[in-house]
C-alpha positions as CSV (number, residue, x, y, z in Angstrom):
1,X,10.5,16.3,61.0
2,X,8.5,19.5,61.7
3,X,7.4,21.7,58.7
4,X,5.2,24.6,58.3
5,X,5.4,28.1,59.9
6,X,4.4,29.3,63.5
7,X,0.9,30.6,64.0
8,X,0.8,33.4,67.0
9,X,-2.1,34.8,68.5
10,X,-1.0,37.4,70.8
11,X,-3.9,38.9,73.2
12,X,-6.4,38.9,70.2
13,X,-9.8,40.5,70.6
14,X,-12.6,40.8,68.1
15,X,-15.9,42.6,68.0
16,X,-18.7,42.7,65.6
17,X,-21.4,45.4,65.1
18,X,-24.7,43.9,65.6
19,X,-27.6,46.3,65.1
20,X,-25.3,49.1,65.5
21,X,-24.0,47.8,68.9
22,X,-20.6,46.2,69.4
23,X,-20.6,42.5,70.4
24,X,-17.3,41.0,71.8
25,X,-16.7,37.6,70.3
26,X,-13.0,37.0,71.3
27,X,-11.2,38.6,74.3
28,X,-7.6,38.6,74.7
29,X,-6.7,35.1,73.4
30,X,-3.1,34.2,73.2
31,X,-2.0,30.9,71.4
32,X,1.3,29.9,70.0
33,X,1.2,27.1,67.4
34,X,4.7,26.0,66.6
35,X,5.8,24.9,63.1
36,X,4.6,21.5,62.2
37,X,2.2,21.4,65.2
38,X,-1.4,20.1,65.1
39,X,-3.7,22.1,67.3
40,X,-7.5,21.5,67.8
41,X,-9.8,24.1,68.9
42,X,-13.2,23.0,70.5
43,X,-15.9,24.9,72.1
44,X,-19.5,25.8,72.1
45,X,-21.3,27.3,69.1
46,X,-20.6,31.2,69.1
47,X,-17.6,31.1,71.2
48,X,-15.3,32.6,68.4
49,X,-13.7,29.3,67.0
50,X,-14.3,30.0,63.4
51,X,-13.6,33.6,63.8
52,X,-10.1,32.8,65.1
53,X,-9.5,30.8,61.7
54,X,-10.8,33.8,59.5
55,X,-8.5,36.1,61.5
56,X,-5.6,33.5,60.7
57,X,-6.6,33.6,57.1
58,X,-6.5,37.3,56.9
59,X,-10.3,37.5,56.1
60,X,-11.1,39.4,59.6
61,X,-9.0,42.1,61.3
62,X,-8.4,42.3,65.0
63,X,-9.7,45.0,67.4
64,X,-7.0,44.3,69.7
65,X,-3.7,42.2,69.9
66,X,-1.8,40.7,66.9
67,X,-1.8,37.5,64.6
68,X,1.4,36.5,62.8
69,X,2.3,33.6,60.6
70,X,6.1,32.9,60.7
71,X,6.3,36.7,61.7
72,X,4.3,38.0,58.8
73,X,0.6,39.4,58.7
74,X,-1.9,36.7,57.8
75,X,-3.2,38.5,54.6
76,X,0.3,38.7,53.2
77,X,0.8,34.9,53.6
78,X,-2.6,34.2,52.2
79,X,-1.9,36.3,49.1
80,X,1.2,34.3,48.5
81,X,-0.9,31.1,48.4
82,X,0.9,29.3,51.4
83,X,-2.3,29.0,53.5
84,X,-4.6,26.1,53.0
85,X,-8.2,26.0,54.1
86,X,-10.9,23.3,54.3
87,X,-14.4,24.1,55.5
88,X,-17.3,21.8,56.4
89,X,-19.0,22.4,53.0
90,X,-16.5,21.2,50.3
91,X,-17.9,23.9,48.0
92,X,-16.7,22.1,44.7
93,X,-17.6,23.6,41.3
94,X,-19.9,21.0,39.9
95,X,-18.8,21.5,36.2
96,X,-15.1,20.7,37.3
97,X,-13.5,17.6,37.6
98,X,-11.9,16.3,40.6
99,X,-8.4,17.3,39.3
100,X,-9.8,20.7,38.1
101,X,-11.4,21.4,41.4
102,X,-8.0,20.7,43.2
103,X,-6.4,23.0,40.8
104,X,-8.6,25.9,41.6
105,X,-6.4,27.7,44.0
106,X,-3.7,27.6,41.4
107,X,-6.1,29.2,39.0
108,X,-7.2,31.9,41.4
109,X,-3.7,32.8,42.1
110,X,-3.1,33.6,38.3
111,X,-1.1,30.5,37.5
112,X,1.7,28.8,39.4
113,X,4.8,27.1,38.4
114,X,4.1,23.7,36.6
115,X,5.8,21.8,39.5
116,X,2.7,22.7,41.6
117,X,0.4,21.4,38.9
118,X,2.4,18.3,38.6
119,X,1.6,17.6,42.2
120,X,-2.1,17.3,41.4
121,X,-2.0,13.4,40.5
122,X,0.0,12.9,43.7
123,X,-2.6,14.6,45.7
124,X,-5.5,12.7,44.2
125,X,-3.7,9.5,45.2
126,X,-2.9,11.0,48.6
127,X,-6.4,11.4,49.5
128,X,-7.4,8.0,48.0
129,X,-9.1,9.1,45.0
130,X,-6.9,7.6,42.3
131,X,-9.1,6.6,39.3
132,X,-11.5,9.4,39.9
133,X,-9.6,12.3,38.4
134,X,-12.0,13.1,35.9
135,X,-15.1,12.4,38.0
136,X,-17.3,15.4,38.5
137,X,-18.5,16.4,42.1
138,X,-22.2,14.9,41.4
139,X,-20.6,11.5,40.9
140,X,-18.9,11.3,44.2
141,X,-20.1,10.5,47.7
142,X,-19.9,13.1,50.7
143,X,-16.7,11.6,51.8
144,X,-15.1,11.8,48.5
145,X,-16.1,15.4,48.0
146,X,-14.6,16.2,51.4
147,X,-11.3,14.4,50.2
148,X,-11.2,16.6,47.1
149,X,-11.7,19.6,49.4
150,X,-8.7,18.3,51.6
151,X,-6.5,17.9,48.3
152,X,-7.4,21.4,47.1
153,X,-6.2,22.9,50.5
154,X,-2.9,21.2,50.0
155,X,-2.2,22.0,46.3
156,X,-0.1,25.1,46.9
157,X,2.1,23.1,49.5
158,X,0.9,25.3,52.4
159,X,2.8,26.0,55.3
160,X,-0.2,26.4,57.4
161,X,-3.5,24.4,57.0
162,X,-6.8,25.7,58.7
163,X,-9.6,23.4,58.9
164,X,-13.1,24.5,60.1
165,X,-15.4,21.5,60.8
166,X,-14.3,19.6,57.7
167,X,-15.9,16.3,58.7
168,X,-18.9,17.9,60.6
169,X,-21.5,16.8,58.1
170,X,-20.4,13.1,57.9
171,X,-21.8,10.1,59.9
172,X,-19.6,8.6,62.6
173,X,-18.0,5.7,60.6
174,X,-17.0,7.8,57.7
175,X,-15.7,10.5,60.0
176,X,-13.5,8.0,61.8
177,X,-12.2,7.0,58.3
178,X,-11.6,10.7,57.5
179,X,-9.6,11.2,60.6
180,X,-7.3,8.4,59.8
181,X,-6.9,9.7,56.3
182,X,-6.3,13.2,57.6
183,X,-3.6,11.9,60.1
184,X,-1.9,10.2,57.2
185,X,-2.0,13.1,55.0
186,X,-0.7,15.5,58.0
187,X,2.2,13.0,58.8
188,X,3.3,13.3,55.2
189,X,3.0,17.0,54.6
190,X,3.5,18.3,58.0
191,X,1.9,21.9,57.7
192,X,1.2,23.7,61.0
193,X,-2.6,22.9,61.4
194,X,-5.3,24.3,63.3
195,X,-8.6,22.3,63.3
196,X,-11.9,23.7,64.6
197,X,-14.2,20.7,65.5
198,X,-17.1,20.1,68.0
199,X,-16.0,16.5,68.3
200,X,-14.2,15.8,71.4
201,X,-12.9,12.5,70.2
202,X,-11.8,13.8,67.0
203,X,-9.8,16.5,68.6
204,X,-7.9,14.2,71.0
205,X,-7.4,11.7,68.2
206,X,-5.7,14.0,65.8
207,X,-4.1,16.9,67.8
208,X,-0.9,17.5,69.7
209,X,-3.0,19.6,72.0
210,X,-6.7,20.8,72.5
211,X,-7.7,24.2,73.1
212,X,-11.0,24.6,74.8
213,X,-12.8,27.8,74.3
214,X,-15.9,28.9,76.2
215,X,-17.9,32.0,76.8
216,X,-18.8,35.0,74.7
217,X,-16.5,36.6,74.2
218,X,-14.5,33.5,73.6
219,X,-11.7,33.0,76.1
220,X,-9.4,29.9,76.6
221,X,-10.9,27.8,79.3
222,X,-8.2,25.1,79.2
223,X,-5.4,23.4,77.3
224,X,-5.1,19.5,77.1
225,X,-1.8,18.2,75.9
226,X,-2.0,14.9,74.0
227,X,0.8,12.3,74.7
228,X,0.2,9.7,71.9
229,X,2.7,9.0,69.3
230,X,1.8,8.8,65.8
231,X,0.6,7.1,63.8
232,X,-2.5,6.7,66.1
233,X,-4.6,3.5,65.4
234,X,-8.4,3.5,65.8
235,X,-7.9,1.1,68.8
236,X,-6.8,4.1,70.8
237,X,-10.6,5.2,71.1
238,X,-10.9,2.4,73.5
239,X,-7.6,3.2,75.4
240,X,-8.2,4.4,79.1
241,X,-5.8,7.3,78.7
242,X,-7.7,8.4,75.7
243,X,-10.9,8.6,77.8
244,X,-9.2,10.4,80.7
245,X,-8.1,13.1,78.0
246,X,-11.6,13.3,76.5
247,X,-13.1,13.6,80.1
248,X,-10.5,16.4,80.8
249,X,-11.6,18.3,77.8
250,X,-15.4,17.6,78.6
251,X,-14.6,19.1,82.1
252,X,-13.3,22.3,80.5
253,X,-16.3,22.5,78.2
254,X,-18.8,22.0,81.0
255,X,-16.8,24.7,83.3
256,X,-18.6,27.9,84.2
257,X,-15.5,30.0,84.8
258,X,-12.4,30.4,82.4
């Protein structure tokens, strides 16, 4: 059953000042992510993928258009603690244990009801770290640190999960393993998820649909709907339809015109 809240980008444009001159990075992007959906955004570096996430998180304002989460402004939702975020760099505090790092958002929000803290052992188990609750980040592998980051993004039971290249620094074998873990976690929690990635296979494996951005300023060049039921096994990477879909994404990535 779908959970989460809708995320709606309506004609969103964004500019930055570079040496005093305006540089357009996103141009009139419209995207509707229904509650409980999983959307992957892919595109070349500099096309505005991460900027879209920062706007959805309420860390950047728009120069045109609007963004709403369940009908509310993103900064309002963020301050409530119902938006989770996971980056490529886990950014764990080295002096805090696994459990204490997962609890960090609750501490930043000024303390939350005990029910949310009571979820931490469940989250530790959910990301496959049972037995490592008291371990420090320096005692963990790269993949384990990324699991802590994902658990931390879920500790407030977010309606929306924003992920910016969370597995980009991992090798292919570990990345595939983490893709399976993320699928399992998403199926249990069902937050509305937006994943930014450079991996075409990863996008097609995980998402309900893949949004291809291109150009600078970034615009939507194509949308590829993914028809596979879940859970998706790793054998799907050898499926002919899977390869047709990755080829379609690749065609949009290689196109010269939106």
